[in-house]
N, CA, C and O atoms as CSV, one atom per row, in Angstrom:
chain,resi,resn,atom,element,x,y,z
A,1,MET,N,N,0.849,-1.173,0.009
A,1,MET,CA,C,0.047,0.003,-0.005
A,1,MET,C,C,0.786,1.310,-0.001
A,1,MET,O,O,0.452,2.283,-0.678
A,2,LEU,N,N,1.809,1.261,0.807
A,2,LEU,CA,C,2.776,2.418,0.992
A,2,LEU,C,C,3.568,2.753,-0.315
A,2,LEU,O,O,3.683,3.891,-0.770
A,3,ARG,N,N,4.122,1.572,-0.884
A,3,ARG,CA,C,4.858,1.730,-2.132
A,3,ARG,C,C,3.926,2.235,-3.264
A,3,ARG,O,O,4.333,3.094,-4.046
A,4,ARG,N,N,2.772,1.748,-3.353
A,4,ARG,CA,C,1.839,2.208,-4.240
A,4,ARG,C,C,1.566,3.679,-4.162
A,4,ARG,O,O,1.546,4.422,-5.143
A,5,ALA,N,N,1.347,4.058,-2.866
A,5,ALA,CA,C,0.970,5.548,-2.562
A,5,ALA,C,C,2.191,6.460,-3.070
A,5,ALA,O,O,1.952,7.535,-3.620
A,6,ILE,N,N,3.476,6.017,-2.878
A,6,ILE,CA,C,4.542,6.783,-3.217
A,6,ILE,C,C,4.621,6.816,-4.728
A,6,ILE,O,O,4.771,7.908,-5.276
A,7,ARG,N,N,4.535,5.742,-5.424
A,7,ARG,CA,C,4.461,5.752,-6.839
A,7,ARG,C,C,3.356,6.616,-7.417
A,7,ARG,O,O,3.577,7.323,-8.400
A,8,GLU,N,N,2.212,6.573,-6.845
A,8,GLU,CA,C,1.020,7.421,-7.370
A,8,GLU,C,C,1.418,8.938,-7.125
A,8,GLU,O,O,1.140,9.796,-7.963
A,9,LEU,N,N,2.042,9.217,-6.014
A,9,LEU,CA,C,2.523,10.682,-5.840
A,9,LEU,C,C,3.553,11.040,-6.763
A,9,LEU,O,O,3.592,12.186,-7.211
A,10,ASP,N,N,4.428,10.137,-7.108
A,10,ASP,CA,C,5.361,10.501,-8.136
A,10,ASP,C,C,4.658,10.739,-9.452
A,10,ASP,O,O,4.926,11.762,-10.081
A,11,ASP,N,N,3.801,9.894,-9.901
A,11,ASP,CA,C,3.001,9.971,-11.050
A,11,ASP,C,C,2.216,11.258,-11.206
A,11,ASP,O,O,2.164,11.882,-12.266
A,12,ASP,N,N,1.531,11.662,-9.940
A,12,ASP,CA,C,0.871,12.893,-9.985
A,12,ASP,C,C,1.637,14.099,-10.193
A,12,ASP,O,O,1.216,15.038,-10.867
A,13,LEU,N,N,2.821,14.077,-9.586
A,13,LEU,CA,C,3.689,15.234,-9.644
A,13,LEU,C,C,4.222,15.412,-11.112
A,13,LEU,O,O,4.267,16.526,-11.634
A,14,ARG,N,N,4.622,14.270,-11.753
A,14,ARG,CA,C,5.108,14.243,-13.115
A,14,ARG,C,C,4.107,14.642,-14.167
A,14,ARG,O,O,4.422,15.280,-15.172
A,15,LEU,N,N,2.828,14.217,-13.877
A,15,LEU,CA,C,1.684,14.418,-14.823
A,15,LEU,C,C,0.864,15.695,-14.390
A,15,LEU,O,O,-0.216,15.936,-14.930
A,16,ASP,N,N,1.389,16.511,-13.409
A,16,ASP,CA,C,0.668,17.720,-13.016
A,16,ASP,C,C,-0.748,17.459,-12.581
A,16,ASP,O,O,-1.639,18.231,-12.933
A,17,ARG,N,N,-1.004,16.382,-11.815
A,17,ARG,CA,C,-2.367,16.036,-11.217
A,17,ARG,C,C,-2.382,16.389,-9.827
A,17,ARG,O,O,-1.324,16.550,-9.218
A,18,PHE,N,N,-3.601,16.532,-9.230
A,18,PHE,CA,C,-3.620,16.676,-7.689
A,18,PHE,C,C,-3.585,15.299,-7.089
A,18,PHE,O,O,-4.303,14.372,-7.464
A,19,PRO,N,N,-2.666,15.237,-6.100
A,19,PRO,CA,C,-2.613,13.991,-5.330
A,19,PRO,C,C,-3.855,13.526,-4.623
A,19,PRO,O,O,-4.680,14.346,-4.219
A,20,ASP,N,N,-4.008,12.230,-4.463
A,20,ASP,CA,C,-5.208,11.757,-3.666
A,20,ASP,C,C,-5.124,12.375,-2.212
A,20,ASP,O,O,-4.048,12.749,-1.744
A,21,ASP,N,N,-6.227,12.453,-1.578
A,21,ASP,CA,C,-6.185,12.978,-0.259
A,21,ASP,C,C,-6.564,11.952,0.749
A,21,ASP,O,O,-6.821,12.301,1.901
A,22,THR,N,N,-6.613,10.712,0.384
A,22,THR,CA,C,-6.868,9.617,1.336
A,22,THR,C,C,-5.543,9.365,2.144
A,22,THR,O,O,-4.418,9.273,1.652
A,23,GLU,N,N,-5.866,9.273,3.428
A,23,GLU,CA,C,-4.631,9.122,4.445
A,23,GLU,C,C,-4.182,7.605,4.299
A,23,GLU,O,O,-4.966,6.674,4.111
A,24,ILE,N,N,-2.836,7.497,4.410
A,24,ILE,CA,C,-2.262,6.119,4.293
A,24,ILE,C,C,-2.143,5.603,5.757
A,24,ILE,O,O,-1.687,6.313,6.652
A,25,HIS,N,N,-2.581,4.319,5.954
A,25,HIS,CA,C,-2.403,3.712,7.156
A,25,HIS,C,C,-1.391,2.760,7.142
A,25,HIS,O,O,-1.431,1.829,6.338
A,26,ALA,N,N,-0.374,2.906,8.042
A,26,ALA,CA,C,0.703,1.962,8.168
A,26,ALA,C,C,1.161,1.763,9.680
A,26,ALA,O,O,0.874,2.688,10.441
A,27,GLU,N,N,1.754,0.805,10.141
A,27,GLU,CA,C,2.120,0.573,11.455
A,27,GLU,C,C,3.577,0.266,11.543
A,27,GLU,O,O,4.239,-0.059,10.558
A,28,GLY,N,N,4.048,0.375,12.729
A,28,GLY,CA,C,5.482,-0.090,12.910
A,28,GLY,C,C,6.433,0.805,12.299
A,28,GLY,O,O,6.231,2.017,12.361
A,29,VAL,N,N,7.501,0.313,11.685
A,29,VAL,CA,C,8.601,1.150,11.097
A,29,VAL,C,C,8.110,1.888,9.954
A,29,VAL,O,O,8.795,2.847,9.599
A,30,LEU,N,N,7.029,1.618,9.294
A,30,LEU,CA,C,6.580,2.279,8.122
A,30,LEU,C,C,5.677,3.426,8.385
A,30,LEU,O,O,5.401,4.251,7.514
A,31,ALA,N,N,5.219,3.466,9.605
A,31,ALA,CA,C,4.281,4.535,10.104
A,31,ALA,C,C,4.941,5.997,9.891
A,31,ALA,O,O,4.270,6.881,9.358
A,32,PRO,N,N,6.113,6.209,10.269
A,32,PRO,CA,C,6.643,7.541,10.002
A,32,PRO,C,C,6.709,7.930,8.466
A,32,PRO,O,O,6.430,9.054,8.051
A,33,VAL,N,N,7.094,6.912,7.703
A,33,VAL,CA,C,7.192,7.150,6.249
A,33,VAL,C,C,5.719,7.427,5.686
A,33,VAL,O,O,5.530,8.287,4.826
A,34,ALA,N,N,4.769,6.713,6.179
A,34,ALA,CA,C,3.436,7.014,5.780
A,34,ALA,C,C,3.070,8.459,5.975
A,34,ALA,O,O,2.605,9.143,5.064
A,35,ARG,N,N,3.309,8.927,7.266
A,35,ARG,CA,C,3.086,10.358,7.674
A,35,ARG,C,C,3.859,11.214,6.787
A,35,ARG,O,O,3.346,12.285,6.463
A,36,GLU,N,N,4.980,10.922,6.354
A,36,GLU,CA,C,5.700,11.984,5.507
A,36,GLU,C,C,5.042,11.905,4.139
A,36,GLU,O,O,4.821,12.966,3.556
A,37,VAL,N,N,4.715,10.780,3.583
A,37,VAL,CA,C,4.011,10.775,2.278
A,37,VAL,C,C,2.726,11.518,2.242
A,37,VAL,O,O,2.390,12.266,1.324
A,38,ASP,N,N,1.977,11.240,3.389
A,38,ASP,CA,C,0.796,12.107,3.663
A,38,ASP,C,C,0.971,13.603,3.606
A,38,ASP,O,O,0.256,14.343,2.930
A,39,ALA,N,N,2.011,14.010,4.391
A,39,ALA,CA,C,2.333,15.424,4.509
A,39,ALA,C,C,2.771,15.918,3.165
A,39,ALA,O,O,2.395,17.036,2.812
A,40,ALA,N,N,3.536,15.189,2.373
A,40,ALA,CA,C,3.955,15.610,1.015
A,40,ALA,C,C,2.689,15.970,0.061
A,40,ALA,O,O,2.578,17.014,-0.583
A,41,ARG,N,N,1.711,14.845,0.101
A,41,ARG,CA,C,0.553,15.058,-0.675
A,41,ARG,C,C,-0.268,16.188,-0.247
A,41,ARG,O,O,-0.842,16.857,-1.106
A,42,ARG,N,N,-0.389,16.485,1.063
A,42,ARG,CA,C,-1.135,17.756,1.567
A,42,ARG,C,C,-0.425,18.994,1.069
A,42,ARG,O,O,-1.061,19.928,0.581
A,43,LEU,N,N,0.897,19.007,1.191
A,43,LEU,CA,C,1.690,20.194,0.782
A,43,LEU,C,C,1.441,20.451,-0.771
A,43,LEU,O,O,1.151,21.565,-1.207
A,44,VAL,N,N,1.574,19.381,-1.517
A,44,VAL,CA,C,1.379,19.610,-3.022
A,44,VAL,C,C,-0.029,20.075,-3.273
A,44,VAL,O,O,-0.207,21.043,-4.013
A,45,ARG,N,N,-1.086,19.428,-2.684
A,45,ARG,CA,C,-2.520,19.995,-2.791
A,45,ARG,C,C,-2.584,21.394,-2.413
A,45,ARG,O,O,-3.194,22.165,-3.153
A,46,ALA,N,N,-2.046,21.808,-1.379
A,46,ALA,CA,C,-2.154,23.084,-0.731
A,46,ALA,C,C,-1.504,24.186,-1.620
A,46,ALA,O,O,-1.920,25.344,-1.573
A,47,GLN,N,N,-0.523,23.825,-2.394
A,47,GLN,CA,C,0.317,24.648,-3.136
A,47,GLN,C,C,-0.142,24.697,-4.661
A,47,GLN,O,O,0.396,25.448,-5.475
A,48,ALA,N,N,-1.057,23.934,-4.935
A,48,ALA,CA,C,-1.516,23.772,-6.324
A,48,ALA,C,C,-2.348,25.149,-6.747
A,48,ALA,O,O,-3.222,25.632,-6.028
A,49,PRO,N,N,-1.980,25.647,-7.896
A,49,PRO,CA,C,-2.789,26.744,-8.294
A,49,PRO,C,C,-4.207,26.469,-8.482
A,49,PRO,O,O,-4.630,25.451,-9.030
A,50,GLY,N,N,-5.002,27.501,-7.962
A,50,GLY,CA,C,-6.429,27.404,-8.168
A,50,GLY,C,C,-7.035,26.533,-6.995
A,50,GLY,O,O,-8.250,26.335,-6.982
A,51,ARG,N,N,-6.287,26.050,-6.092
A,51,ARG,CA,C,-6.809,25.332,-5.032
A,51,ARG,C,C,-6.698,26.053,-3.687
A,51,ARG,O,O,-5.715,26.744,-3.419
A,52,SER,N,N,-7.737,25.880,-2.837
A,52,SER,CA,C,-7.856,26.614,-1.552
A,52,SER,C,C,-7.393,25.681,-0.439
A,52,SER,O,O,-7.398,26.064,0.731
């Protein structure tokens, strides 16, 4: 799930699309990585032109 979310974020950025706003759920050692990917997606959405 986490690897797919990272690949999708990469695709969204390269194709100039808005990232998904679904939160990633991960436990253990992957939880901090999931939080960072979620934060990156929120940042991209917040900085997108024409978005509030």
